Every structure is written in structure tokens, then in C-alpha cells.
C-alpha positions in Angstrom: 80.2 199.9 14.5 80.0 200.6 10.8 79.0 204.0 9.6 77.9 203.5 6.0 76.3 206.9 5.7 79.0 209.0 7.2 80.4 210.2 3.9 76.9 210.9 2.6 75.9 212.9 5.6 79.2 214.8 5.7 78.8 215.8 2.0 75.2 216.9 2.5 76.4 219.0 5.4 78.9 220.6 3.0 82.0 219.5 5.0 85.3 218.0 3.8 86.9 215.3 5.9 89.3 217.9 7.2 86.5 220.1 8.4 84.7 217.2 10.1 88.0 216.2 11.8 88.4 219.7 13.2 84.8 219.9 14.4 84.6 216.4 15.9 88.1 215.9 17.2 88.4 212.6 15.3 91.4 212.2 13.1 91.0 212.6 9.4 92.6 209.2 8.7 90.1 207.6 11.0 87.2 209.4 9.3 88.5 208.2 5.9 88.7 204.6 7.2 85.2 204.7 8.6 83.8 206.0 5.3 85.5 203.4 3.2 84.5 200.6 5.6 88.1 199.7 6.4 87.5 200.2 10.1 84.6 200.2 12.5 84.1 203.1 14.9 83.8 202.8 18.7 80.3 204.0 19.9 82.0 207.0 21.6 83.7 208.0 18.4 80.5 207.6 16.4 78.8 209.9 18.9 81.5 212.6 18.4 81.0 212.5 14.7 77.2 212.5 14.9 77.2 215.4 17.4 79.5 217.4 15.2 77.2 216.9 12.2 74.1 217.6 14.3 72.5 214.2 13.6 71.8 211.0 15.5 74.2 208.0 15.4 71.4 206.1 13.7 71.6 208.6 10.8 75.2 207.5 10.1 74.3 203.8 10.2 70.8 203.7 8.6 71.0 202.7 4.9 67.9 204.6 4.1 68.3 207.2 1.3 66.3 209.8 3.1 68.2 212.8 4.4 68.6 212.8 8.2 65.9 214.7 10.0 66.8 218.3 10.7 69.8 218.4 8.3 69.5 221.2 5.8 71.2 220.8 2.5 73.0 224.0 1.6 72.5 225.9 -1.6 74.5 224.9 -4.6 77.6 226.8 -3.7 79.9 225.0 -6.1 77.6 224.8 -9.2 79.3 227.6 -11.2 82.8 226.1 -10.7 81.5 222.5 -11.4 79.9 223.6 -14.6 83.2 225.1 -15.8 85.1 222.1 -14.7 82.9 219.7 -16.6 82.3 222.0 -19.6 78.5 222.2 -19.4 76.1 225.2 -19.5 73.2 225.8 -17.1 70.6 225.3 -19.8 72.0 221.9 -20.8 72.3 220.8 -17.1 68.7 221.9 -16.4 67.5 219.9 -19.4 69.5 216.8 -18.5 68.3 217.0 -14.9 64.6 217.3 -15.9 64.0 220.9 -14.6 63.7 224.4 -16.0 66.6 226.9 -16.0 64.5 229.0 -13.6 64.3 226.1 -11.1 68.0 225.6 -11.3 68.6 229.3 -10.7 66.4 229.2 -7.6 68.4 226.3 -6.2 71.7 227.9 -7.0 71.0 231.2 -5.3 69.3 229.6 -2.3 65.7 230.8 -3.1 64.8 227.1 -2.8 66.6 224.5 -0.7 67.6 221.5 -2.8 66.8 218.1 -1.2 69.0 215.1 -1.6 67.1 213.9 -4.7 67.7 217.2 -6.5 71.4 217.2 -5.7 71.7 213.6 -6.9 69.9 214.4 -10.1 72.1 217.4 -10.9 75.3 215.5 -10.0 74.2 212.6 -12.2 73.4 214.9 -15.1 76.7 216.7 -14.8 78.7 213.5 -14.2 80.3 214.7 -10.9 80.3 214.1 -7.2 77.5 215.7 -5.2 80.1 217.4 -3.1 81.2 219.4 -6.1 77.8 221.1 -6.1 77.2 221.7 -2.5 80.7 222.5 -1.3 82.2 226.0 -1.7 84.8 225.8 -4.4 87.8 225.6 -2.0 86.1 222.8 -0.1 85.3 221.0 -3.3 89.0 221.1 -4.2 89.8 219.5 -0.8 87.2 216.8 -1.4 88.5 216.0 -4.9 92.0 215.9 -3.5 90.9 213.4 -0.9 89.1 211.3 -3.5 92.3 211.3 -5.6 94.3 210.3 -2.6 91.9 207.4 -1.7 91.9 206.2 -5.3 95.7 206.3 -5.4 95.7 204.1 -2.2 93.4 201.6 -3.8 95.5 201.5 -7.0 98.6 201.0 -4.9 97.0 198.1 -3.0 96.1 196.5 -6.3 99.6 197.0 -7.7 101.0 195.5 -4.5 98.7 192.5 -4.9 99.7 192.0 -8.6 103.4 192.3 -7.7 103.0 189.6 -5.0 101.3 187.4 -7.6 104.2 187.9 -10.0 106.8 187.2 -7.3 104.9 184.0 -6.3 104.9 182.9 -9.9 108.7 183.5 -10.1 109.2 181.5 -6.9 106.8 178.8 -7.9 106.2 178.4 -11.6 103.7 175.6 -11.0 101.5 177.9 -8.9 99.4 179.1 -11.8 99.1 175.6 -13.4 98.1 174.1 -10.0 95.5 176.8 -9.6 94.1 176.2 -13.1 94.1 172.4 -12.4 92.1 173.0 -9.2 89.5 175.1 -11.1 89.2 172.5 -13.8 88.7 169.8 -11.2 85.9 171.8 -9.5 84.3 172.4 -12.9 84.3 168.7 -13.8 83.0 167.7 -10.4 80.2 170.1 -10.8 79.3 168.8 -14.2 79.5 165.2 -12.9 77.1 166.0 -10.0 74.7 167.8 -12.3 74.6 164.8 -14.8 74.0 162.2 -12.1 70.4 160.9 -11.8 68.7 162.2 -8.7 67.9 159.7 -6.0 64.3 158.8 -5.5 64.1 160.4 -2.0 65.5 163.7 -3.5 62.8 163.9 -6.1 59.9 163.0 -3.8 57.7 165.9 -3.0 
């Protein structure tokens, strides 16, 4: 089964993939694959992840943007470090997020619990991942390292695909010309069909 909200719920919980792996007994590589959609989880595995996060399996599958029931979003543990990382002051962030500096302070110290909308607004205003705000600084560093690793994997896959295309062109110089001829043929066929008068039975209402 697909778990499209796993990453979202994990971040709202304030956990890195490493932490979730430790709590659930599911490997970090598997969690990464579930979050990117590269693999589906067995129901028993999905239950382990849901139990570790204190939510229902449906909360990991449901595409709704509402936070899972009973899941508390932690205070903004990483806000100070995130502000320094992205070179923005609290006043500017509050203004960009559409709140007062006092409201931002209340969320930062835990006087108010930020909901998902607030975290998303702040992250968008700062131009960062939500995890950078709700994770403790060391956890945020783990998260950013994971993101860099996943992005590197994606780039490597793209590089491998481009290299395969280059090698195919070396082996078969007519490959690209054949591909272009096919595209041109499809285009002309589409134009021909579009220009043909419609049959009477097609136009009848």
C-alpha cells in the first residue's frame, strides 16, 4: 500500500527517518522508498510505522491536508537556527507570514502550539522545509542530509539515463532521426485528422 503522507506525518512528529526507523523497527532505506513512492508497504509494515507515530494507517494514506487526530505539532525548536541559516530576522519572517512578532514568539517558546497551517506559512515565508522549523537543530541537520542524499540519487539516475541515451546514439546514429521522424509523422497525422470533415453521424446530436 502507498503511504503518501508518511513523510508529512513524520516531519510533523519532529522525527528524522533515522528516528522513525529506530522506533518502528523498519529500515531507514525502506522508509525512504515509501516516502518517495518508489515502493509500496506491506500492511504489517504500515502498521508498525503508524504505531510508532501514534496515528492510524489511514492517516499515512489519506491525502487530506488536515493533521492526523491526536498528533501534536511540537513548538518551533529549530526556528532560531533556521533564521540564521536563511539570513532572515524574526520581524521580517513574522511580516512575510502575516503575523505579529508576538505571535511568532509565542509559537517559538511553546506558549501556543502551531498547527500545520502555521508551520507551512512560516516555512513558505522563510523558504525552507517545515522540518527545519519543528526539528531540533541536530535533527534538522539529519533531515537536510537525507534530502541532499535523496536529491543526489535522483540526479545520479538522471545522469545515468542521459548517459544511456548518449551511448545509444553512438551505437545507432539513426536513433534520434528515427525518433524525430516518428514525432513528425504523428504530428502530421493529427493535423490530417483535424482537417478532415466530420461524418454526418459524428455531428448529429
